[in-house]
PDB file of the backbone (N, CA, C, O) and the ligand in Angstrom, with CONECT records:
HET     ZN  A 101       1
ATOM      1  N   MET A   1      96.493 104.666 111.655  1.00  0.00           N
ATOM      2  CA  MET A   1      97.565 103.836 111.122  1.00  0.00           C
ATOM      3  C   MET A   1      97.940 104.263 109.700  1.00  0.00           C
ATOM      4  O   MET A   1      99.082 104.085 109.276  1.00  0.00           O
ATOM      5  N   ASP A   2      96.967 104.832 108.960  1.00  0.00           N
ATOM      6  CA  ASP A   2      97.261 105.300 107.604  1.00  0.00           C
ATOM      7  C   ASP A   2      98.229 106.479 107.604  1.00  0.00           C
ATOM      8  O   ASP A   2      98.861 106.786 106.593  1.00  0.00           O
ATOM      9  N   ASN A   3      98.329 107.122 108.748  1.00  0.00           N
ATOM     10  CA  ASN A   3      99.160 108.334 108.812  1.00  0.00           C
ATOM     11  C   ASN A   3     100.619 108.042 109.136  1.00  0.00           C
ATOM     12  O   ASN A   3     101.476 108.913 108.985  1.00  0.00           O
ATOM     13  N   ILE A   4     100.906 106.817 109.582  1.00  0.00           N
ATOM     14  CA  ILE A   4     102.266 106.528 110.061  1.00  0.00           C
ATOM     15  C   ILE A   4     103.283 106.652 108.934  1.00  0.00           C
ATOM     16  O   ILE A   4     104.306 107.322 109.074  1.00  0.00           O
ATOM     17  N   LYS A   5     102.981 105.992 107.808  1.00  0.00           N
ATOM     18  CA  LYS A   5     103.938 105.981 106.705  1.00  0.00           C
ATOM     19  C   LYS A   5     104.230 107.395 106.172  1.00  0.00           C
ATOM     20  O   LYS A   5     105.397 107.773 106.066  1.00  0.00           O
ATOM     21  N   PRO A   6     103.187 108.188 105.833  1.00  0.00           N
ATOM     22  CA  PRO A   6     103.492 109.547 105.378  1.00  0.00           C
ATOM     23  C   PRO A   6     104.199 110.383 106.433  1.00  0.00           C
ATOM     24  O   PRO A   6     105.043 111.215 106.101  1.00  0.00           O
ATOM     25  N   ALA A   7     103.865 110.170 107.699  1.00  0.00           N
ATOM     26  CA  ALA A   7     104.510 110.952 108.765  1.00  0.00           C
ATOM     27  C   ALA A   7     105.987 110.613 108.849  1.00  0.00           C
ATOM     28  O   ALA A   7     106.820 111.504 109.012  1.00  0.00           O
ATOM     29  N   ILE A   8     106.322 109.326 108.739  1.00  0.00           N
ATOM     30  CA  ILE A   8     107.732 108.921 108.778  1.00  0.00           C
ATOM     31  C   ILE A   8     108.480 109.536 107.597  1.00  0.00           C
ATOM     32  O   ILE A   8     109.576 110.071 107.765  1.00  0.00           O
ATOM     33  N   ASN A   9     107.891 109.460 106.407  1.00  0.00           N
ATOM     34  CA  ASN A   9     108.562 110.004 105.229  1.00  0.00           C
ATOM     35  C   ASN A   9     108.759 111.513 105.330  1.00  0.00           C
ATOM     36  O   ASN A   9     109.799 112.032 104.925  1.00  0.00           O
ATOM     37  N   ALA A  10     107.769 112.216 105.866  1.00  0.00           N
ATOM     38  CA  ALA A  10     107.903 113.667 106.034  1.00  0.00           C
ATOM     39  C   ALA A  10     108.997 113.976 107.049  1.00  0.00           C
ATOM     40  O   ALA A  10     109.782 114.903 106.853  1.00  0.00           O
ATOM     41  N   ALA A  11     109.052 113.206 108.126  1.00  0.00           N
ATOM     42  CA  ALA A  11     110.071 113.433 109.159  1.00  0.00           C
ATOM     43  C   ALA A  11     111.458 113.138 108.604  1.00  0.00           C
ATOM     44  O   ALA A  11     112.399 113.893 108.848  1.00  0.00           O
ATOM     45  N   VAL A  12     111.587 112.047 107.859  1.00  0.00           N
ATOM     46  CA  VAL A  12     112.886 111.665 107.286  1.00  0.00           C
ATOM     47  C   VAL A  12     113.356 112.737 106.311  1.00  0.00           C
ATOM     48  O   VAL A  12     114.536 113.090 106.299  1.00  0.00           O
ATOM     49  N   ASP A  13     112.452 113.253 105.502  1.00  0.00           N
ATOM     50  CA  ASP A  13     112.841 114.276 104.525  1.00  0.00           C
ATOM     51  C   ASP A  13     113.229 115.585 105.209  1.00  0.00           C
ATOM     52  O   ASP A  13     113.949 116.395 104.625  1.00  0.00           O
ATOM     53  N   ALA A  14     112.765 115.799 106.427  1.00  0.00           N
ATOM     54  CA  ALA A  14     113.105 117.024 107.153  1.00  0.00           C
ATOM     55  C   ALA A  14     114.456 116.911 107.855  1.00  0.00           C
ATOM     56  O   ALA A  14     114.990 117.911 108.334  1.00  0.00           O
ATOM     57  N   LEU A  15     115.015 115.692 107.918  1.00  0.00           N
ATOM     58  CA  LEU A  15     116.291 115.501 108.620  1.00  0.00           C
ATOM     59  C   LEU A  15     117.466 115.890 107.739  1.00  0.00           C
ATOM     60  O   LEU A  15     117.457 115.659 106.530  1.00  0.00           O
ATOM     61  N   LYS A  16     118.488 116.491 108.367  1.00  0.00           N
ATOM     62  CA  LYS A  16     119.766 116.665 107.689  1.00  0.00           C
ATOM     63  C   LYS A  16     120.524 115.347 107.770  1.00  0.00           C
ATOM     64  O   LYS A  16     120.176 114.474 108.565  1.00  0.00           O
ATOM     65  N   THR A  17     121.558 115.204 106.950  1.00  0.00           N
ATOM     66  CA  THR A  17     122.408 114.023 107.032  1.00  0.00           C
ATOM     67  C   THR A  17     122.938 113.894 108.461  1.00  0.00           C
ATOM     68  O   THR A  17     123.443 114.861 109.033  1.00  0.00           O
ATOM     69  N   GLY A  18     122.823 112.716 109.021  1.00  0.00           N
ATOM     70  CA  GLY A  18     123.271 112.479 110.394  1.00  0.00           C
ATOM     71  C   GLY A  18     122.174 112.711 111.420  1.00  0.00           C
ATOM     72  O   GLY A  18     122.313 112.316 112.577  1.00  0.00           O
ATOM     73  N   GLY A  19     121.077 113.352 111.002  1.00  0.00           N
ATOM     74  CA  GLY A  19     119.964 113.591 111.919  1.00  0.00           C
ATOM     75  C   GLY A  19     119.281 112.287 112.290  1.00  0.00           C
ATOM     76  O   GLY A  19     119.259 111.338 111.506  1.00  0.00           O
ATOM     77  N   ARG A  20     118.728 112.249 113.482  1.00  0.00           N
ATOM     78  CA  ARG A  20     118.118 111.011 113.970  1.00  0.00           C
ATOM     79  C   ARG A  20     116.625 111.173 114.176  1.00  0.00           C
ATOM     80  O   ARG A  20     116.126 112.250 114.505  1.00  0.00           O
ATOM     81  N   LEU A  21     115.937 110.076 113.973  1.00  0.00           N
ATOM     82  CA  LEU A  21     114.492 110.032 114.188  1.00  0.00           C
ATOM     83  C   LEU A  21     114.191 108.830 115.074  1.00  0.00           C
ATOM     84  O   LEU A  21     114.634 107.714 114.801  1.00  0.00           O
ATOM     85  N   CYS A  22     113.429 109.074 116.139  1.00  0.00           N
ATOM     86  CA  CYS A  22     112.979 107.990 117.002  1.00  0.00           C
ATOM     87  C   CYS A  22     111.455 107.943 116.942  1.00  0.00           C
ATOM     88  O   CYS A  22     110.789 108.976 117.009  1.00  0.00           O
ATOM     89  N   VAL A  23     110.918 106.746 116.815  1.00  0.00           N
ATOM     90  CA  VAL A  23     109.467 106.584 116.799  1.00  0.00           C
ATOM     91  C   VAL A  23     109.088 105.604 117.900  1.00  0.00           C
ATOM     92  O   VAL A  23     109.631 104.503 117.988  1.00  0.00           O
ATOM     93  N   ILE A  24     108.145 106.027 118.738  1.00  0.00           N
ATOM     94  CA  ILE A  24     107.606 105.138 119.773  1.00  0.00           C
ATOM     95  C   ILE A  24     106.189 104.767 119.370  1.00  0.00           C
ATOM     96  O   ILE A  24     105.356 105.636 119.114  1.00  0.00           O
ATOM     97  N   SER A  25     105.924 103.470 119.316  1.00  0.00           N
ATOM     98  CA  SER A  25     104.568 103.018 119.024  1.00  0.00           C
ATOM     99  C   SER A  25     104.056 102.226 120.226  1.00  0.00           C
ATOM    100  O   SER A  25     104.826 101.724 121.045  1.00  0.00           O
ATOM    101  N   PHE A  26     102.731 102.134 120.299  1.00  0.00           N
ATOM    102  CA  PHE A  26     102.108 101.488 121.453  1.00  0.00           C
ATOM    103  C   PHE A  26     101.243 100.301 121.054  1.00  0.00           C
ATOM    104  O   PHE A  26     100.454  99.793 121.851  1.00  0.00           O
ATOM    105  N   HIS A  27     101.404  99.869 119.810  1.00  0.00           N
ATOM    106  CA  HIS A  27     100.583  98.779 119.308  1.00  0.00           C
ATOM    107  C   HIS A  27     101.422  98.009 118.312  1.00  0.00           C
ATOM    108  O   HIS A  27     102.160  98.615 117.534  1.00  0.00           O
ATOM    109  N   SER A  28     101.328  96.689 118.314  1.00  0.00           N
ATOM    110  CA  SER A  28     102.225  95.903 117.477  1.00  0.00           C
ATOM    111  C   SER A  28     102.001  96.138 115.992  1.00  0.00           C
ATOM    112  O   SER A  28     102.937  96.046 115.198  1.00  0.00           O
ATOM    113  N   LEU A  29     100.749  96.445 115.610  1.00  0.00           N
ATOM    114  CA  LEU A  29     100.500  96.710 114.188  1.00  0.00           C
ATOM    115  C   LEU A  29     101.149  98.022 113.763  1.00  0.00           C
ATOM    116  O   LEU A  29     101.653  98.142 112.646  1.00  0.00           O
ATOM    117  N   GLU A  30     101.132  99.009 114.668  1.00  0.00           N
ATOM    118  CA  GLU A  30     101.812 100.270 114.384  1.00  0.00           C
ATOM    119  C   GLU A  30     103.308 100.024 114.286  1.00  0.00           C
ATOM    120  O   GLU A  30     103.968 100.528 113.378  1.00  0.00           O
ATOM    121  N   ASP A  31     103.839  99.253 115.218  1.00  0.00           N
ATOM    122  CA  ASP A  31     105.281  98.988 115.215  1.00  0.00           C
ATOM    123  C   ASP A  31     105.699  98.294 113.926  1.00  0.00           C
ATOM    124  O   ASP A  31     106.774  98.568 113.392  1.00  0.00           O
ATOM    125  N   ARG A  32     104.867  97.409 113.431  1.00  0.00           N
ATOM    126  CA  ARG A  32     105.211  96.701 112.188  1.00  0.00           C
ATOM    127  C   ARG A  32     105.317  97.675 111.011  1.00  0.00           C
ATOM    128  O   ARG A  32     106.208  97.557 110.171  1.00  0.00           O
ATOM    129  N   ILE A  33     104.391  98.640 110.967  1.00  0.00           N
ATOM    130  CA  ILE A  33     104.444  99.639 109.899  1.00  0.00           C
ATOM    131  C   ILE A  33     105.731 100.458 110.002  1.00  0.00           C
ATOM    132  O   ILE A  33     106.393 100.721 108.998  1.00  0.00           O
ATOM    133  N   VAL A  34     106.078 100.859 111.237  1.00  0.00           N
ATOM    134  CA  VAL A  34     107.311 101.634 111.448  1.00  0.00           C
ATOM    135  C   VAL A  34     108.515 100.818 111.006  1.00  0.00           C
ATOM    136  O   VAL A  34     109.377 101.316 110.282  1.00  0.00           O
ATOM    137  N   LYS A  35     108.576  99.557 111.442  1.00  0.00           N
ATOM    138  CA  LYS A  35     109.703  98.681 111.099  1.00  0.00           C
ATOM    139  C   LYS A  35     109.836  98.531 109.580  1.00  0.00           C
ATOM    140  O   LYS A  35     110.929  98.665 109.030  1.00  0.00           O
ATOM    141  N   ASN A  36     108.722  98.253 108.915  1.00  0.00           N
ATOM    142  CA  ASN A  36     108.757  98.032 107.468  1.00  0.00           C
ATOM    143  C   ASN A  36     109.113  99.298 106.705  1.00  0.00           C
ATOM    144  O   ASN A  36     109.831  99.244 105.707  1.00  0.00           O
ATOM    145  N   GLU A  37     108.613 100.436 107.170  1.00  0.00           N
ATOM    146  CA  GLU A  37     108.911 101.685 106.460  1.00  0.00           C
ATOM    147  C   GLU A  37     110.372 102.075 106.663  1.00  0.00           C
ATOM    148  O   GLU A  37     111.027 102.524 105.722  1.00  0.00           O
ATOM    149  N   PHE A  38     110.885 101.909 107.872  1.00  0.00           N
ATOM    150  CA  PHE A  38     112.308 102.170 108.105  1.00  0.00           C
ATOM    151  C   PHE A  38     113.154 101.285 107.187  1.00  0.00           C
ATOM    152  O   PHE A  38     114.095 101.756 106.549  1.00  0.00           O
ATOM    153  N   ARG A  39     112.808 100.007 107.131  1.00  0.00           N
ATOM    154  CA  ARG A  39     113.594  99.090 106.312  1.00  0.00           C
ATOM    155  C   ARG A  39     113.521  99.490 104.833  1.00  0.00           C
ATOM    156  O   ARG A  39     114.521  99.431 104.117  1.00  0.00           O
ATOM    157  N   ALA A  40     112.329  99.896 104.387  1.00  0.00           N
ATOM    158  CA  ALA A  40     112.169 100.292 102.981  1.00  0.00           C
ATOM    159  C   ALA A  40     113.047 101.494 102.651  1.00  0.00           C
ATOM    160  O   ALA A  40     113.473 101.659 101.507  1.00  0.00           O
ATOM    161  N   LEU A  41     113.318 102.335 103.650  1.00  0.00           N
ATOM    162  CA  LEU A  41     114.099 103.553 103.414  1.00  0.00           C
ATOM    163  C   LEU A  41     115.599 103.333 103.586  1.00  0.00           C
ATOM    164  O   LEU A  41     116.377 104.278 103.454  1.00  0.00           O
ATOM    165  N   THR A  42     116.019 102.095 103.878  1.00  0.00           N
ATOM    166  CA  THR A  42     117.451 101.812 103.964  1.00  0.00           C
ATOM    167  C   THR A  42     118.038 101.543 102.587  1.00  0.00           C
ATOM    168  O   THR A  42     119.245 101.340 102.455  1.00  0.00           O
ATOM    169  N   GLY A  43     117.193 101.538 101.560  1.00  0.00           N
ATOM    170  CA  GLY A  43     117.699 101.422 100.204  1.00  0.00           C
ATOM    171  C   GLY A  43     118.074 100.021  99.797  1.00  0.00           C
ATOM    172  O   GLY A  43     118.808  99.836  98.827  1.00  0.00           O
ATOM    173  N   VAL A  44     117.586  99.026 100.519  1.00  0.00           N
ATOM    174  CA  VAL A  44     117.849  97.653 100.123  1.00  0.00           C
ATOM    175  C   VAL A  44     117.145  97.374  98.796  1.00  0.00           C
ATOM    176  O   VAL A  44     115.960  97.666  98.630  1.00  0.00           O
ATOM    177  N   CYS A  45     117.900  96.801  97.858  1.00  0.00           N
ATOM    178  CA  CYS A  45     117.383  96.526  96.514  1.00  0.00           C
ATOM    179  C   CYS A  45     116.138  95.638  96.586  1.00  0.00           C
ATOM    180  O   CYS A  45     116.111  94.638  97.304  1.00  0.00           O
ATOM    181  N   VAL A  46     115.114  96.024  95.831  1.00  0.00           N
ATOM    182  CA  VAL A  46     113.864  95.255  95.826  1.00  0.00           C
ATOM    183  C   VAL A  46     113.614  94.605  94.463  1.00  0.00           C
ATOM    184  O   VAL A  46     112.490  94.212  94.152  1.00  0.00           O
ATOM    185  N   CYS A  47     114.678  94.494  93.651  1.00  0.00           N
ATOM    186  CA  CYS A  47     114.521  93.878  92.331  1.00  0.00           C
ATOM    187  C   CYS A  47     114.208  92.383  92.460  1.00  0.00           C
ATOM    188  O   CYS A  47     114.648  91.736  93.411  1.00  0.00           O
ATOM    189  N   PRO A  48     113.451  91.837  91.508  1.00  0.00           N
ATOM    190  CA  PRO A  48     113.236  90.391  91.497  1.00  0.00           C
ATOM    191  C   PRO A  48     114.564  89.652  91.382  1.00  0.00           C
ATOM    192  O   PRO A  48     115.503  90.151  90.761  1.00  0.00           O
ATOM    193  N   LYS A  49     114.646  88.465  91.977  1.00  0.00           N
ATOM    194  CA  LYS A  49     115.917  87.751  92.053  1.00  0.00           C
ATOM    195  C   LYS A  49     116.421  87.273  90.687  1.00  0.00           C
ATOM    196  O   LYS A  49     117.615  87.012  90.535  1.00  0.00           O
ATOM    197  N   ASP A  50     115.537  87.153  89.692  1.00  0.00           N
ATOM    198  CA  ASP A  50     115.971  86.635  88.398  1.00  0.00           C
ATOM    199  C   ASP A  50     116.523  87.731  87.483  1.00  0.00           C
ATOM    200  O   ASP A  50     116.896  87.452  86.344  1.00  0.00           O
ATOM    201  N   ILE A  51     116.575  88.954  87.964  1.00  0.00           N
ATOM    202  CA  ILE A  51     117.195  90.035  87.179  1.00  0.00           C
ATOM    203  C   ILE A  51     118.678  90.107  87.558  1.00  0.00           C
ATOM    204  O   ILE A  51     119.000  90.181  88.743  1.00  0.00           O
ATOM    205  N   PRO A  52     119.602  90.086  86.557  1.00  0.00           N
ATOM    206  CA  PRO A  52     121.041  90.013  86.876  1.00  0.00           C
ATOM    207  C   PRO A  52     121.625  91.309  87.436  1.00  0.00           C
ATOM    208  O   PRO A  52     122.692  91.274  88.050  1.00  0.00           O
ATOM    209  N   PHE A  53     120.972  92.433  87.249  1.00  0.00           N
ATOM    210  CA  PHE A  53     121.492  93.679  87.820  1.00  0.00           C
ATOM    211  C   PHE A  53     120.338  94.519  88.346  1.00  0.00           C
ATOM    212  O   PHE A  53     119.177  94.296  88.002  1.00  0.00           O
ATOM    213  N   CYS A  54     120.682  95.490  89.187  1.00  0.00           N
ATOM    214  CA  CYS A  54     119.673  96.294  89.877  1.00  0.00           C
ATOM    215  C   CYS A  54     119.024  97.302  88.932  1.00  0.00           C
ATOM    216  O   CYS A  54     119.712  98.073  88.264  1.00  0.00           O
ATOM    217  N   VAL A  55     117.713  97.287  88.886  1.00  0.00           N
ATOM    218  CA  VAL A  55     116.995  98.292  88.101  1.00  0.00           C
ATOM    219  C   VAL A  55     116.108  99.181  88.987  1.00  0.00           C
ATOM    220  O   VAL A  55     115.528 100.156  88.509  1.00  0.00           O
ATOM    221  N   CYS A  56     116.009  98.841  90.270  1.00  0.00           N
ATOM    222  CA  CYS A  56     115.092  99.611  91.120  1.00  0.00           C
ATOM    223  C   CYS A  56     115.718 100.926  91.587  1.00  0.00           C
ATOM    224  O   CYS A  56     115.005 101.870  91.927  1.00  0.00           O
ATOM    225  N   GLN A  57     117.068 100.986  91.603  1.00  0.00           N
ATOM    226  CA  GLN A  57     117.772 102.231  91.962  1.00  0.00           C
ATOM    227  C   GLN A  57     117.310 102.772  93.320  1.00  0.00           C
ATOM    228  O   GLN A  57     117.153 103.979  93.503  1.00  0.00           O
ATOM    229  N   LYS A  58     117.097 101.855  94.260  1.00  0.00           N
ATOM    230  CA  LYS A  58     116.648 102.303  95.574  1.00  0.00           C
ATOM    231  C   LYS A  58     117.732 103.163  96.216  1.00  0.00           C
ATOM    232  O   LYS A  58     118.899 102.777  96.282  1.00  0.00           O
ATOM    233  N   GLU A  59     117.321 104.325  96.681  1.00  0.00           N
ATOM    234  CA  GLU A  59     118.255 105.253  97.310  1.00  0.00           C
ATOM    235  C   GLU A  59     118.189 105.056  98.825  1.00  0.00           C
ATOM    236  O   GLU A  59     117.111 105.071  99.419  1.00  0.00           O
ATOM    237  N   ALA A  60     119.364 104.871  99.439  1.00  0.00           N
ATOM    238  CA  ALA A  60     119.390 104.706 100.886  1.00  0.00           C
ATOM    239  C   ALA A  60     119.214 106.058 101.554  1.00  0.00           C
ATOM    240  O   ALA A  60     120.023 106.963 101.352  1.00  0.00           O
ATOM    241  N   LYS A  61     118.168 106.198 102.342  1.00  0.00           N
ATOM    242  CA  LYS A  61     117.956 107.439 103.093  1.00  0.00           C
ATOM    243  C   LYS A  61     118.277 107.252 104.563  1.00  0.00           C
ATOM    244  O   LYS A  61     118.555 108.219 105.272  1.00  0.00           O
ATOM    245  N   LEU A  62     118.238 105.992 105.028  1.00  0.00           N
ATOM    246  CA  LEU A  62     118.348 105.743 106.468  1.00  0.00           C
ATOM    247  C   LEU A  62     119.308 104.619 106.790  1.00  0.00           C
ATOM    248  O   LEU A  62     119.522 103.695 106.005  1.00  0.00           O
ATOM    249  N   GLU A  63     119.882 104.738 107.990  1.00  0.00           N
ATOM    250  CA  GLU A  63     120.595 103.627 108.612  1.00  0.00           C
ATOM    251  C   GLU A  63     119.810 103.302 109.884  1.00  0.00           C
ATOM    252  O   GLU A  63     119.490 104.202 110.661  1.00  0.00           O
ATOM    253  N   ILE A  64     119.505 102.048 110.096  1.00  0.00           N
ATOM    254  CA  ILE A  64     118.717 101.666 111.271  1.00  0.00           C
ATOM    255  C   ILE A  64     119.636 101.533 112.487  1.00  0.00           C
ATOM    256  O   ILE A  64     120.645 100.830 112.432  1.00  0.00           O
ATOM    257  N   LEU A  65     119.290 102.203 113.574  1.00  0.00           N
ATOM    258  CA  LEU A  65     120.133 102.218 114.777  1.00  0.00           C
ATOM    259  C   LEU A  65     119.688 101.185 115.808  1.00  0.00           C
ATOM    260  O   LEU A  65     120.461 100.813 116.691  1.00  0.00           O
ATOM    261  N   THR A  66     118.459 100.729 115.697  1.00  0.00           N
ATOM    262  CA  THR A  66     117.922  99.763 116.663  1.00  0.00           C
ATOM    263  C   THR A  66     117.611  98.472 115.910  1.00  0.00           C
ATOM    264  O   THR A  66     116.626  98.390 115.176  1.00  0.00           O
ATOM    265  N   ARG A  67     118.458  97.471 116.101  1.00  0.00           N
ATOM    266  CA  ARG A  67     118.234  96.200 115.393  1.00  0.00           C
ATOM    267  C   ARG A  67     116.879  95.614 115.781  1.00  0.00           C
ATOM    268  O   ARG A  67     116.127  95.130 114.935  1.00  0.00           O
ATOM    269  N   LYS A  68     116.588  95.669 117.078  1.00  0.00           N
ATOM    270  CA  LYS A  68     115.258  95.282 117.568  1.00  0.00           C
ATOM    271  C   LYS A  68     114.650  96.496 118.244  1.00  0.00           C
ATOM    272  O   LYS A  68     115.371  97.377 118.713  1.00  0.00           O
ATOM    273  N   ALA A  69     113.326  96.545 118.296  1.00  0.00           N
ATOM    274  CA  ALA A  69     112.672  97.647 118.996  1.00  0.00           C
ATOM    275  C   ALA A  69     113.077  97.614 120.469  1.00  0.00           C
ATOM    276  O   ALA A  69     113.172  96.544 121.069  1.00  0.00           O
ATOM    277  N   LEU A  70     113.316  98.795 121.046  1.00  0.00           N
ATOM    278  CA  LEU A  70     113.649  98.877 122.463  1.00  0.00           C
ATOM    279  C   LEU A  70     112.353  98.924 123.265  1.00  0.00           C
ATOM    280  O   LEU A  70     111.392  99.592 122.881  1.00  0.00           O
ATOM    281  N   ILE A  71     112.344  98.205 124.385  1.00  0.00           N
ATOM    282  CA  ILE A  71     111.157  98.191 125.242  1.00  0.00           C
ATOM    283  C   ILE A  71     111.540  98.682 126.632  1.00  0.00           C
ATOM    284  O   ILE A  71     112.707  98.596 127.015  1.00  0.00           O
ATOM    285  N   PRO A  72     110.575  99.194 127.395  1.00  0.00           N
ATOM    286  CA  PRO A  72     110.908  99.761 128.703  1.00  0.00           C
ATOM    287  C   PRO A  72     111.374  98.695 129.694  1.00  0.00           C
ATOM    288  O   PRO A  72     110.964  97.537 129.627  1.00  0.00           O
ATOM    289  N   ALA A  73     112.246  99.120 130.617  1.00  0.00           N
ATOM    290  CA  ALA A  73     112.707  98.240 131.684  1.00  0.00           C
ATOM    291  C   ALA A  73     111.579  98.020 132.693  1.00  0.00           C
ATOM    292  O   ALA A  73     110.613  98.782 132.742  1.00  0.00           O
ATOM    293  N   ALA A  74     111.720  96.974 133.486  1.00  0.00           N
ATOM    294  CA  ALA A  74     110.685  96.629 134.466  1.00  0.00           C
ATOM    295  C   ALA A  74     110.385  97.779 135.416  1.00  0.00           C
ATOM    296  O   ALA A  74     109.230  98.014 135.770  1.00  0.00           O
ATOM    297  N   GLU A  75     111.448  98.511 135.835  1.00  0.00           N
ATOM    298  CA  GLU A  75     111.237  99.633 136.767  1.00  0.00           C
ATOM    299  C   GLU A  75     110.376 100.720 136.117  1.00  0.00           C
ATOM    300  O   GLU A  75     109.531 101.337 136.765  1.00  0.00           O
ATOM    301  N   GLU A  76     110.613 100.935 134.826  1.00  0.00           N
ATOM    302  CA  GLU A  76     109.846 101.977 134.144  1.00  0.00           C
ATOM    303  C   GLU A  76     108.372 101.568 134.032  1.00  0.00           C
ATOM    304  O   GLU A  76     107.478 102.397 134.207  1.00  0.00           O
ATOM    305  N   ILE A  77     108.128 100.302 133.744  1.00  0.00           N
ATOM    306  CA  ILE A  77     106.743  99.828 133.628  1.00  0.00           C
ATOM    307  C   ILE A  77     106.032  99.950 134.973  1.00  0.00           C
ATOM    308  O   ILE A  77     104.848 100.278 135.042  1.00  0.00           O
ATOM    309  N   GLU A  78     106.793  99.674 136.055  1.00  0.00           N
ATOM    310  CA  GLU A  78     106.203  99.783 137.385  1.00  0.00           C
ATOM    311  C   GLU A  78     105.844 101.236 137.700  1.00  0.00           C
ATOM    312  O   GLU A  78     104.786 101.522 138.259  1.00  0.00           O
ATOM    313  N   ALA A  79     106.745 102.143 137.330  1.00  0.00           N
ATOM    314  CA  ALA A  79     106.511 103.564 137.605  1.00  0.00           C
ATOM    315  C   ALA A  79     105.454 104.143 136.662  1.00  0.00           C
ATOM    316  O   ALA A  79     104.733 105.071 137.029  1.00  0.00           O
ATOM    317  N   ASN A  80     105.365 103.600 135.459  1.00  0.00           N
ATOM    318  CA  ASN A  80     104.462 104.143 134.443  1.00  0.00           C
ATOM    319  C   ASN A  80     103.857 102.984 133.650  1.00  0.00           C
ATOM    320  O   ASN A  80     104.347 102.636 132.576  1.00  0.00           O
ATOM    321  N   PRO A  81     102.782 102.386 134.190  1.00  0.00           N
ATOM    322  CA  PRO A  81     102.217 101.169 133.576  1.00  0.00           C
ATOM    323  C   PRO A  81     101.823 101.342 132.109  1.00  0.00           C
ATOM    324  O   PRO A  81     101.832 100.377 131.345  1.00  0.00           O
ATOM    325  N   ARG A  82     101.480 102.560 131.720  1.00  0.00           N
ATOM    326  CA  ARG A  82     101.077 102.765 130.330  1.00  0.00           C
ATOM    327  C   ARG A  82     102.238 102.600 129.357  1.00  0.00           C
ATOM    328  O   ARG A  82     102.029 102.496 128.148  1.00  0.00           O
ATOM    329  N   ALA A  83     103.458 102.575 129.880  1.00  0.00           N
ATOM    330  CA  ALA A  83     104.633 102.393 129.013  1.00  0.00           C
ATOM    331  C   ALA A  83     104.813 100.929 128.610  1.00  0.00           C
ATOM    332  O   ALA A  83     105.663 100.623 127.773  1.00  0.00           O
ATOM    333  N   ARG A  84     104.031 100.029 129.189  1.00  0.00           N
ATOM    334  CA  ARG A  84     104.328  98.605 129.031  1.00  0.00           C
ATOM    335  C   ARG A  84     104.294  98.121 127.581  1.00  0.00           C
ATOM    336  O   ARG A  84     104.998  97.174 127.232  1.00  0.00           O
ATOM    337  N   SER A  85     103.487  98.758 126.739  1.00  0.00           N
ATOM    338  CA  SER A  85     103.409  98.303 125.349  1.00  0.00           C
ATOM    339  C   SER A  85     104.271  99.141 124.402  1.00  0.00           C
ATOM    340  O   SER A  85     104.226  98.950 123.187  1.00  0.00           O
ATOM    341  N   ALA A  86     105.043 100.055 124.950  1.00  0.00           N
ATOM    342  CA  ALA A  86     105.821 100.970 124.103  1.00  0.00           C
ATOM    343  C   ALA A  86     106.982 100.257 123.420  1.00  0.00           C
ATOM    344  O   ALA A  86     107.648  99.406 124.010  1.00  0.00           O
ATOM    345  N   LYS A  87     107.205 100.625 122.172  1.00  0.00           N
ATOM    346  CA  LYS A  87     108.357 100.115 121.425  1.00  0.00           C
ATOM    347  C   LYS A  87     109.011 101.289 120.717  1.00  0.00           C
ATOM    348  O   LYS A  87     108.350 102.066 120.028  1.00  0.00           O
ATOM    349  N   LEU A  88     110.323 101.406 120.899  1.00  0.00           N
ATOM    350  CA  LEU A  88     111.043 102.529 120.285  1.00  0.00           C
ATOM    351  C   LEU A  88     111.988 102.028 119.214  1.00  0.00           C
ATOM    352  O   LEU A  88     112.734 101.073 119.427  1.00  0.00           O
ATOM    353  N   ARG A  89     111.953 102.678 118.063  1.00  0.00           N
ATOM    354  CA  ARG A  89     112.896 102.385 116.980  1.00  0.00           C
ATOM    355  C   ARG A  89     113.554 103.688 116.549  1.00  0.00           C
ATOM    356  O   ARG A  89     112.906 104.733 116.486  1.00  0.00           O
ATOM    357  N   ALA A  90     114.862 103.614 116.250  1.00  0.00           N
ATOM    358  CA  ALA A  90     115.607 104.817 115.893  1.00  0.00           C
ATOM    359  C   ALA A  90     116.361 104.607 114.586  1.00  0.00           C
ATOM    360  O   ALA A  90     116.811 103.505 114.271  1.00  0.00           O
ATOM    361  N   VAL A  91     116.485 105.701 113.835  1.00  0.00           N
ATOM    362  CA  VAL A  91     117.208 105.659 112.550  1.00  0.00           C
ATOM    363  C   VAL A  91     118.062 106.919 112.429  1.00  0.00           C
ATOM    364  O   VAL A  91     117.828 107.913 113.116  1.00  0.00           O
ATOM    365  N   ARG A  92     119.050 106.857 111.547  1.00  0.00           N
ATOM    366  CA  ARG A  92     119.891 108.025 111.243  1.00  0.00           C
ATOM    367  C   ARG A  92     119.832 108.290 109.742  1.00  0.00           C
ATOM    368  O   ARG A  92     119.928 107.368 108.931  1.00  0.00           O
ATOM    369  N   ARG A  93     119.674 109.551 109.391  1.00  0.00           N
ATOM    370  CA  ARG A  93     119.643 109.950 107.981  1.00  0.00           C
ATOM    371  C   ARG A  93     121.040 109.834 107.407  1.00  0.00           C
ATOM    372  O   ARG A  93     122.014 110.252 108.033  1.00  0.00           O
ATOM    373  N   VAL A  94     121.137 109.268 106.220  1.00  0.00           N
ATOM    374  CA  VAL A  94     122.450 109.141 105.566  1.00  0.00           C
ATOM    375  C   VAL A  94     122.463 109.940 104.267  1.00  0.00           C
ATOM    376  O   VAL A  94     123.475 109.963 103.566  1.00  0.00           O
TER     377      VAL A  94
HETATM  378 ZN    ZN A 101     117.383  96.862  92.738  1.00  0.00          ZN2+
END
């Protein structure tokens, strides 16, 4: 699990503008790390609310393409039971 965040950042930095990255995780704790890291890379300001202007200068690297994680359809789970816990999230480099 410690490797997920650096792996995502390395993959994102290797993308050209418009390039896409999809991550499939098989455990909810892994998926949470993926979700949080993707969100952190969308450049949403993380300044405290009592500061009148942005000082964090967060740079947007990603646009999130999957509002919610995609999960396999029932037919896929039947054909491949190990897919049942899979969650896919996709992003595009901006
Ligand atoms: Zn800010």
